[in-house]
N, C-alpha and C positions, 0 to 999 in steps of 0.2 A: 344805559338799561332799557331804553326804550326800546331799543334797539336787539337786545339779546329776548327780551318778551316779544318783540315782534316775529325775529326768529322762531324760536319757540314755537310760539301757538301757527304758523305755518308750517314747519314738521310735522305740530298735532294734524294740523288738518291732512294734510296728505298722507298721511296712515290711516285716519279716521276712513277718506275716500278708498284709498287702495285698500283696506277691511271691506268698506263698502261694495264695492265692484268686486269681487272675488277674483278679478279678470288683470294679469301685470302683461306688458311687454316689456322687452328688454329695450335698457336704458341707450343711451351713450352713439343714439343716431345710427342704430341698429334696424328701426324700425324703417327709416326714411328711405336708407341706403336700401335698404329688403325692398319698399314700393318703386324706388327710383330703377332700378334692376332689372324689375318687373317689367313698369310703364315701359321702358327703354325697349325690349325684347320683345312686348308684344306693338308695340309705335312700327316698329323694322315690318311686322306682320301683314301692314296697312298699304296701302299703294296712293294715299287720298293724302288732300290738307289737312284730315284729323290726325294724320302721325307726324305733323309736324307740331300742333297744337299738343299732345302726349307729350311726344319730346320735351320739347319747353318746360311740359307741366315737371315733367319727371327729374330734369336738370333743377331746376327752380326747389323739390325734395331736400335735395343734397345741397343746400345753404343753412339747414340746422347745424347735420355735424364737420361742414366746415365752417363756422361760426363758433360751435364747442372749441374746434381746433385751434383755432386764430385765441380767443380769447385766457386761452389756456397757454400762447406762449409759442403752439407746438407748429411745425410744418404740416399749414391744413392740405398741401399738394397731394405731398404723399400719402398720408395719411390718410386722405380723400380715395386716393390711385387703390392702395392696398384694400380701403372697406369696398371698393365696386368687384375689384376681382374675388374674394370673400364670398361677397354674395352673388356675384355673377358661377361659381363651384357651388354654391347650396341650390341654387335653383335648376343647376341639371343634373345636380347628385342623384346615382341610385345608390351609395350606400349610406347610409345610418351617421357614419364618421363626420361624411362631408355634407350632408343634408345639413348636423347641429351647427354648420359652420354660420344658418341664419341668424344666430343669435350672435353675432361679431358686430360686439358696437366698440368705441374707442374708451381707451384705458386714457384718461386725463393728467394723472399721475404717473405714471411710466410712459408717456407718448407713444403709445402703441395700441396695437388690436387684442382685444381681449374676447372669450366667452362672459356678456355683461349677467348673463345668467344665471348660470355658476359663481361670478364675482356678486351678484348682488345687486347689480345696478337696473332698479326695475321702474317702472311708470304704471301708473293705472291706465287697464285700457279703453275704460271709457272719457279720459282724460285727452286722452292722446288720439282717440277718433275727433273729438267734439274741437280740439286745436287744429287739426288737419280739416277739418270740414269749416271753420272757421275762416281761419286763411284761407283757403279755395274761396267762399262766397265771397269775400275781398278781394278778390284779384278779379274776379266776374263782374262784380257791382263796377270798381275801376273800369275795367275792359268795355261793359256797356254804356260807358258813357263816351257819347258823342258830338258833343257841342265841348267848341275849344271858348273860351275865355280868352281875350285879347284885349289887353291893357295897352292902348295908343299911348305915345309922348308926346305930354304937353307940346303945342304948337314952342317955336324954337326964339319969339317975341314974347314968353311971359315966363323964360326960365331968367 
């Protein structure tokens, strides 16, 4: 009963946040895939070490859709490849039909891709922005640590 109450409370808060935000983005890894494809293309325009950092960050964004697929016991490699193709086509599209592929995300029930806006799989935009900001800040904090903590093994005569 406590678990059901907690789940209902979480659902109500999600609806409240969505209504407060008045702005939603497609779920199912669509935002992360779109950002990854955009950043990969941007990285190719650079000729410095920044290119490597941006490409690595783009690759890290795909952990979200990959984890979603794996947790649903789906072939994450195949779905991620298809998702990248869809978002690459959307980024380079000239017509509205192909541009609409930017809403493509994972359908974890059917194990395929779909237009998650049309399917109603949405997330509050501020929540998505905050989660990406927090994850990025955490990674930067870890990368700034330049001290190594070393644990020396005890001398052999004390073992």
